[in-house]
C-alpha positions in Angstrom: 0.2 -0.1 0.2 1.4 3.3 -0.8 2.1 5.7 2.5 -0.2 8.7 3.4 2.7 11.2 2.0 3.2 9.1 -1.3 -1.0 9.9 -2.2 -0.7 13.1 -0.9 2.1 14.2 -3.7 -0.2 12.0 -6.1 -3.6 14.7 -5.2 -1.3 17.5 -5.0 -1.6 18.6 -8.4 -5.4 19.1 -8.1 -6.0 20.1 -4.9 -5.0 19.3 -1.1 -4.5 15.8 0.5 -6.4 14.9 3.6 -4.5 15.8 6.9 -3.9 14.0 9.5 -7.3 13.9 11.3 -9.2 13.5 8.2 -12.3 11.2 8.3 -10.9 9.3 5.7 -7.1 9.3 5.3 -5.7 9.3 1.8 -3.3 6.2 2.9 -6.1 4.4 3.2 -8.3 5.2 1.0 -9.2 1.6 -0.8 -9.5 3.1 -4.0 -6.6 4.1 -4.1 -5.3 7.6 -5.2 -7.9 10.3 -5.2 -10.1 11.0 -8.2 -8.9 14.1 -9.5 -11.1 16.7 -11.3 -11.0 20.8 -11.7 -14.2 20.9 -10.2 -16.3 18.6 -8.0 -20.1 19.4 -7.4 -21.7 18.4 -4.4 -25.3 17.4 -4.5 -27.3 16.9 -7.9 -30.4 18.8 -7.6 -31.5 21.5 -9.1 -28.1 23.9 -8.3 -25.9 21.3 -8.7 -27.1 20.2 -12.2 -27.3 24.0 -12.9 -23.9 24.5 -12.2 -22.2 21.7 -14.0 -24.3 22.8 -16.7 -22.8 25.9 -16.5 -19.3 24.8 -16.5 -20.1 22.9 -19.7 -21.5 25.7 -21.3 -18.2 27.6 -20.4 -16.3 24.5 -22.3 -15.4 23.1 -18.9 -16.0 19.4 -19.4 -13.6 18.3 -16.2 -16.3 18.5 -13.1 -17.8 15.4 -11.2 -21.2 15.5 -9.5 -21.1 13.5 -6.1 -24.6 13.0 -5.0 -26.1 10.5 -1.7 -29.3 9.4 -3.5 -29.6 6.9 -6.6 -30.8 9.9 -8.6 -30.7 13.2 -9.0 -33.1 16.1 -8.4 -32.6 16.5 -4.7 -36.0 17.8 -3.2 -37.7 17.9 -6.2 -38.8 14.4 -5.4 -41.9 12.1 -6.4 -43.0 8.5 -5.6 -45.5 6.0 -6.6 -49.2 6.1 -4.8 -52.3 4.2 -4.7 -53.7 2.7 -7.5 -55.2 3.9 -11.2 -58.3 2.0 -12.4 -56.0 0.2 -14.5 -54.1 -1.4 -11.3 -51.2 1.2 -12.5 -50.1 3.9 -9.6 -50.3 7.5 -9.6 -47.0 9.9 -9.2 -47.1 12.4 -6.4 -44.7 15.1 -5.7 -42.9 14.7 -1.6 -41.3 17.8 -2.5 -41.5 20.8 -4.9 -44.6 20.9 -6.4 -45.2 23.9 -7.6 -44.0 26.3 -10.4 -44.1 29.5 -9.0 -44.5 32.9 -10.9 -44.3 31.7 -14.4 -43.8 34.9 -16.2 -45.5 37.8 -18.4 -46.2 38.4 -21.9 -43.2 40.8 -23.6 -41.6 40.1 -19.8 -39.3 37.8 -17.8 -40.1 34.5 -17.3 -39.1 32.3 -14.8 -37.1 29.5 -15.8 -38.4 26.9 -14.5 -41.8 27.9 -16.4 -39.4 27.9 -19.4 -38.0 24.0 -18.6 -41.3 22.8 -17.9 -42.5 24.2 -21.4 -39.6 22.2 -23.1 -40.3 19.3 -21.7 -44.0 19.1 -21.7 -44.3 19.3 -18.1 -48.1 18.8 -17.0 -49.0 20.9 -14.6 -52.4 22.9 -13.6 -53.4 26.6 -12.6 -54.0 26.4 -8.7 -56.6 28.5 -8.3 -56.9 30.3 -4.9 -59.9 31.4 -4.9 -61.5 27.6 -5.1 -61.7 27.2 -1.3 -64.3 25.9 1.4 -63.7 26.4 5.2 -65.0 24.4 8.0 -64.0 23.8 11.8 -65.1 20.8 14.0 -68.6 21.2 13.3 -68.5 20.8 9.8 -68.9 23.4 6.9 -68.6 27.3 8.3 -68.2 29.7 6.0 -65.3 32.4 7.3 -63.6 33.1 4.4 -64.3 36.7 4.5 -61.2 36.7 6.9 -59.0 36.0 3.8 -60.0 39.4 2.1 -59.5 41.0 5.4 -55.8 39.8 5.7 -55.1 40.6 1.9 -55.6 44.0 2.5 -53.3 43.9 5.7 -50.8 42.0 3.6 -50.7 44.6 0.8 -50.2 47.2 3.2 -47.4 45.5 5.1 -45.9 44.8 1.8 -45.8 48.8 0.9 -44.1 49.3 4.0 -41.4 46.4 3.8 -40.7 48.0 0.5 -39.7 51.6 2.4 -37.6 49.7 5.0 -36.0 48.0 2.5 -35.1 51.0 0.2 -34.2 53.3 3.1 -32.3 50.6 4.8 -34.1 50.5 8.2 -34.7 48.2 10.9 -36.2 45.1 10.1 -39.6 43.3 12.0 -41.0 40.3 12.0 -43.7 39.4 10.0 -46.2 39.1 12.4 -45.5 42.7 13.9 -46.0 44.1 10.4 -49.3 42.7 9.9 -50.6 44.1 13.0 -49.1 47.4 12.5 -51.3 46.8 8.9 -54.4 45.6 11.0 -54.4 42.3 10.8 -53.8 40.8 14.4 -55.7 37.9 15.4 -56.8 37.0 18.9 -55.1 33.4 20.0 -58.5 32.6 20.6 -59.8 32.7 17.4 -59.3 29.7 15.5 -61.1 30.8 12.2 -58.4 33.7 11.7 -55.5 31.8 12.9 -56.3 29.3 10.2 -56.6 31.9 7.7 -53.3 33.1 8.8 -51.6 29.8 8.6 -53.0 29.2 5.2 -51.8 33.0 4.1 -48.3 33.0 5.2 -47.1 29.4 7.1 -48.3 27.4 4.3 -46.1 29.4 1.9 -42.9 29.9 4.4 -43.1 27.1 6.7 -42.5 29.6 9.7 -45.0 31.3 11.1 -44.9 35.0 10.7 -43.4 35.9 14.2 -40.6 33.9 13.3 -40.4 35.4 9.6 -38.5 38.5 8.4 -41.3 41.0 7.0 -38.8 42.8 4.7 -37.3 39.9 2.9 -40.5 37.7 3.1 -42.1 40.4 1.5 -39.5 41.1 -1.2 -39.1 37.2 -1.7 -42.7 37.4 -2.6 -43.1 40.3 -4.6 -39.7 39.0 -6.5 -41.4 35.9 -7.6 -45.1 36.7 -7.8 -44.5 40.6 -9.3 -41.6 39.8 -11.4 -43.0 37.3 -13.0 -46.4 36.6 -12.6 -48.6 35.7 -9.7 -49.8 32.5 -10.9 -48.7 29.0 -9.2 -49.0 25.9 -11.4 -49.1 22.3 -9.2 -47.2 19.9 -11.2 -49.1 16.6 -11.8 -46.9 15.0 -14.7 -46.4 11.2 -14.4 -42.7 11.7 -14.7 -42.4 13.7 -11.8 -41.4 17.5 -11.3 -37.6 16.1 -11.5 -38.2 15.4 -15.0 -37.4 19.3 -16.0 -33.8 18.6 -14.2 -33.3 15.0 -15.9 -34.1 16.6 -19.3 -31.0 19.2 -18.7 -28.6 17.0 -17.2 -29.2 15.0 -20.4 -28.1 17.8 -22.6 -24.5 17.6 -21.1 -24.4 13.7 -19.5 -24.5 11.0 -21.4 -26.3 7.9 -19.6 -23.3 6.0 -17.6 -21.4 9.3 -17.4 -18.7 8.4 -14.9 -18.9 12.5 -13.9 -22.1 11.6 -12.1 -21.4 9.6 -8.8 -24.5 8.5 -7.2 -25.1 6.8 -4.2 -22.0 8.5 -2.4 -22.4 10.3 1.0 -19.8 12.5 1.4 -17.8 12.0 4.8 -15.3 14.8 4.9 -14.6 17.9 3.3 -10.9 19.4 3.4 -10.8 22.8 1.4 -8.0 25.7 1.7 -7.0 28.7 -0.9 -5.1 25.5 -3.1 -8.0 23.3 -3.6 -10.3 20.9 -2.0 -10.5 17.4 -1.4 -13.8 15.6 -0.8 -14.0 12.1 1.1 -16.9 9.6 0.7 -18.4 7.3 3.1 -17.4 4.2 1.2 -14.0 5.3 0.9 -13.6 6.9 -2.2 -12.3 10.6 -2.6 -12.0 13.2 -5.0 -9.4 16.0 -5.7 -10.2 19.3 -6.7 -9.1 22.6 -7.9 -12.2 23.9 -7.0 -15.5 22.4 -5.2 -19.3 24.0 -5.3 -21.3 22.5 -2.4 -25.1 22.4 -3.3 -25.9 20.8 0.0 -29.2 22.4 1.8 -29.1 24.4 4.5 -30.3 21.6 6.7 -27.3 19.7 6.0 -25.2 22.6 6.5 -27.0 22.9 9.9 -25.9 19.6 11.0 -23.3 17.1 11.8 -23.7 15.0 8.8 -20.4 16.2 7.0 -17.2 17.2 8.8 -15.0 20.4 7.3 -11.6 20.5 8.0 -10.5 23.2 9.2 -13.9 23.7 10.4 -15.8 26.8 8.7 -14.9 29.8 9.6 -17.1 32.1 12.6 -18.5 34.5 10.0 -19.6 31.1 7.8 -20.7 28.9 10.8 -22.4 32.0 12.2 -24.2 32.5 8.8 -25.6 28.8 8.3 -27.1 28.8 11.5 -28.6 32.5 11.3 -31.1 31.3 8.9 -34.4 28.7 9.3 -34.5 25.5 7.4 -38.1 25.0 7.3 -40.4 21.7 6.9 -43.0 21.6 4.6 -45.1 18.0 5.1 -48.0 16.8 2.4 -49.8 14.1 4.0 -51.5 11.5 1.3 -54.7 10.0 1.4 -56.2 7.7 -1.2 -60.1 6.9 -0.7 -62.6 4.7 -2.8 -64.5 7.5 -3.7 -64.5 11.1 -3.8 -66.9 12.1 -0.7 -65.4 15.7 -0.8 -66.7 18.4 -3.1 -65.0 17.6 -6.3 -65.3 20.7 -7.9 -63.1 22.8 -5.2 -59.5 22.5 -5.0 -58.9 23.8 -1.1 -60.2 23.3 1.9 -59.3 24.8 5.2 -59.9 23.4 8.5 -60.0 25.9 11.8 -58.9 23.3 14.7 -60.6 24.1 17.9 -57.3 24.5 20.0 -54.3 24.0 17.8 -53.2 26.8 15.0 -52.2 25.0 11.9 -53.1 21.3 13.3 -53.8 19.6 9.7 -55.4 22.9 8.9 -54.7 22.7 4.8 -56.2 20.3 2.4 -56.0 19.8 -1.2 -57.9 17.8 -4.1 -56.0 15.9 -6.5 -59.4 14.5 -7.5 -60.7 17.5 -9.3 -60.7 18.5 -12.9 -57.2 19.0 -14.3 -55.2 17.7 -11.6 -55.6 13.6 -11.2 -59.5 13.4 -11.7 -61.3 10.5 -10.2 -58.0 9.6 -8.2 -59.8 10.0 -5.1 -57.0 11.3 -3.8 -56.5 14.3 -1.1 -53.5 15.5 0.8 -53.2 17.7 3.9 -50.2 20.2 4.3 -48.5 20.7 8.0 -45.4 23.1 8.3 -43.0 23.6 11.2 -43.8 22.4 14.6 -46.8 20.6 13.4 -44.4 18.9 10.7 -42.4 17.9 13.7 -44.5 15.9 15.7 -46.5 14.1 12.9 -42.9 12.5 11.7 -42.8 11.6 15.6 -45.8 9.6 15.0 -46.3 6.0 13.6 -48.0 5.8 10.2 -51.5 4.8 11.6 -51.3 7.2 14.2 -50.7 10.1 11.8 -53.6 8.6 9.6 -56.2 8.1 12.5 -55.4 11.4 13.4 -56.2 13.0 9.9 -59.5 10.6 9.5 -60.3 12.5 12.6 -60.3 16.0 11.2 -61.9 14.8 7.9 -64.7 13.1 9.6 -65.5 16.5 11.4 -65.0 18.6 8.2 -67.8 16.4 6.7 -70.0 14.9 9.4 -72.6 14.1 7.0 -70.8 11.6 4.9 -69.0 8.3 5.2 -65.3 8.8 6.0 -64.2 5.4 5.3 -60.4 4.4 5.9 -58.0 5.1 3.1 -57.1 2.6 0.4 -53.3 4.4 0.3 -51.4 6.6 2.7 -48.4 8.4 3.1 -46.1 11.2 3.7 -42.5 12.0 3.7 -40.2 12.3 6.8 -38.5 15.7 5.9 -36.2 16.6 9.1 -35.2 12.8 9.3 -34.2 13.0 5.6 -29.7 12.6 6.0 -29.4 14.5 2.7 -32.3 17.3 3.4 -32.9 17.9 7.2 -36.1 19.9 6.3 -37.6 21.4 3.4 -36.4 24.8 1.7 -34.9 28.1 4.1 -36.7 31.0 5.6 -35.4 34.6 6.0 -35.6 34.7 9.7 -36.5 38.1 11.8 -33.6 41.0 11.7 -31.2 39.4 9.2 -29.4 41.3 7.2 -28.5 41.0 3.2 -24.7 41.0 4.5 -25.5 38.1 6.4 -26.9 36.5 3.9 -24.1 36.8 1.6 -21.8 35.4 4.4 -24.3 32.1 3.2 -23.3 32.3 -0.6 -19.8 33.6 0.4 -16.6 30.7 -0.8 -13.9 29.7 1.6 -11.1 29.7 0.0 -11.5 27.5 -2.7 -15.2 25.9 -1.7 -18.2 27.7 -2.9 -21.7 27.3 -2.3 -25.0 27.3 -4.1 -28.6 26.2 -3.7 -32.0 27.7 -2.7 -30.9 29.1 0.4 -28.4 31.1 -0.8 -30.5 33.0 -3.3 -31.4 36.4 -1.6 -34.0 37.0 -4.2 -35.8 33.5 -4.8 -34.7 31.8 -1.5 -37.3 28.8 -1.0 -38.3 28.5 -4.3 -36.6 25.8 -6.9 -36.1 28.7 -9.6 -33.7 30.1 -6.7 -31.6 27.0 -6.8 -31.9 27.3 -10.5 -30.1 31.3 -10.6 -27.2 30.0 -7.7 -26.1 27.1 -9.3 -26.0 28.7 -12.6 -24.0 31.8 -11.3 -21.5 29.6 -9.0 -20.8 27.4 -11.9 -19.9 30.6 -14.3 -17.9 32.1 -11.5 -15.7 29.2 -11.1 -15.6 28.9 -14.6 -14.2 32.2 -14.6 -11.6 31.1 -11.8 -10.3 28.3 -13.7 -10.3 30.3 -17.3 -8.8 33.6 -15.4 -11.4 35.5 -16.4 -14.2 38.2 -15.0 -17.6 37.2 -15.0 -20.6 39.1 -16.3 -23.4 38.7 -12.7 -26.2 41.3 -13.9 -26.7 44.7 -15.3 -23.3 44.5 -17.1 -21.1 44.2 -13.7 -18.6 42.2 -13.6 -17.1 39.8 -10.8 -13.7 38.6 -10.6 -12.4 36.6 -8.0 -13.8 35.5 -5.0 -17.5 36.9 -3.4 -17.9 39.3 -1.4 -18.0 38.5 2.8 -18.2 40.1 6.2 -16.0 38.9 9.0 -17.6 41.7 11.1 -21.2 42.7 11.3 -22.4 45.4 13.3 -25.9 45.5 14.4 -25.7 46.1 18.1 -26.2 49.6 19.6 -23.0 52.0 20.9 -21.7 51.6 24.1 -22.9 55.1 25.0 -26.2 54.7 24.2 -26.3 52.1 27.2 -27.7 55.1 29.3 -30.7 56.1 31.5 -32.2 57.6 28.5 -32.3 54.3 26.6 -33.8 52.7 29.6 -30.1 51.0 30.7 -30.2 51.6 34.6 -26.6 50.0 34.7 -24.9 52.6 32.3 -22.4 54.0 35.4 -21.0 50.8 35.6 -20.0 51.2 31.8 -18.4 54.6 32.8 -16.7 53.9 35.8 -15.3 50.8 33.9 -13.9 53.0 31.1 -12.4 55.3 33.9 -10.5 52.4 35.3 -9.4 51.2 31.5 -8.0 55.2 31.2 
């Protein structure tokens, strides 16, 4: 067997060799010397595939995509479910499901919408006006509250735009809504259900935990820039068909540049290169790496970094929220709910967000005649339900459906399933959320490279975080910038501006009050302590 030092010499041309404390030492790699490449792409979701495509478009073919799963597509994940009349299963989406914001005639178009047309992805307009409201007694019309919320949200969005433009202090979306006229009592469960439908269902976090400025800006940038349409994907090939299609434009079947079923265990990085050690004992040495791991994976200890990520980077990773969005699917032997309605909103008598939102797939234009309905829960309700057995979760959902439709016979379902996203090792959640009081500079630290280790994904998109198109934009930009570094050239990023070299980062962020503000005028009664401390130090 070659010594560790010998393997370091072999790997040095492309990147650093593993350090003495690495999880898998170079000399112990069962596959021999590390595989060498110009760019290692960590993760084969939308951002990873798009980064690889950007490299390919820049005439750089020497890259490797390292993917945990046996497929590409990441959180655009589907599965088979239930039975059609001919006995074949339906296809349902466990993760990304909507094309959000399509495009305006003559205006900008969402790239995901562009791809959906290119690959004839089956999708149907989601009509949010097609909604009925319920509580524990059955149908109860509180739909007028939807209009009240929308009026307040419009006012909040205007104020959020002002705060952003004038660089003023952020607030929570909850405070913004309250100041705009929407401040539901905790005991008003109908209003709480509307609150959940209108905010949590999109953000996967409640308004209390969401930035007013960037929450409003994120929605506006997608739905005002592109369009206010949301189309639900119901394609039997799955939403990931568009990612498969784009990958096929530069990856051949069986392409050795795609390493599937490969779990990254340890990443060693520096200003000279990156070495990626995998759980199966293989390793890849690269001049650069583009990490497209989800924020949930970055926040976990699933991957070891050597050296540890610097404080400015680690802080940014932990600062942002990773939400969980859980769809819970039921198929029955009949459609006992109104088949011409898309959405059903349930106001639990005791818990906000408890089995609050139901959506019919048996409606015309989706999967008509499928007898499939699914509930969506998020955040704390997702975490709670993930701890239940399938049977316990199923019975909870059935109990709610029986309250909603007391005059109907609600039988046991013929099929039932839901994902457990927070327990999924390659994801640890669904998508990111911008928390209260976190600045654009802090988010830039999430985007910024560390040495030759670059980052991309929906979480690194300041404009489109949480959206699949955010992952596409970020993957493309990271791939283009790394290509520029390899080719010793600057890269145009937007409006003709160029970027050369590393991304901007902020090691020192000043968001605290100056010391002299800690006085009685500002309610700080112990200011004399600091005054005497300064006098002693002087």
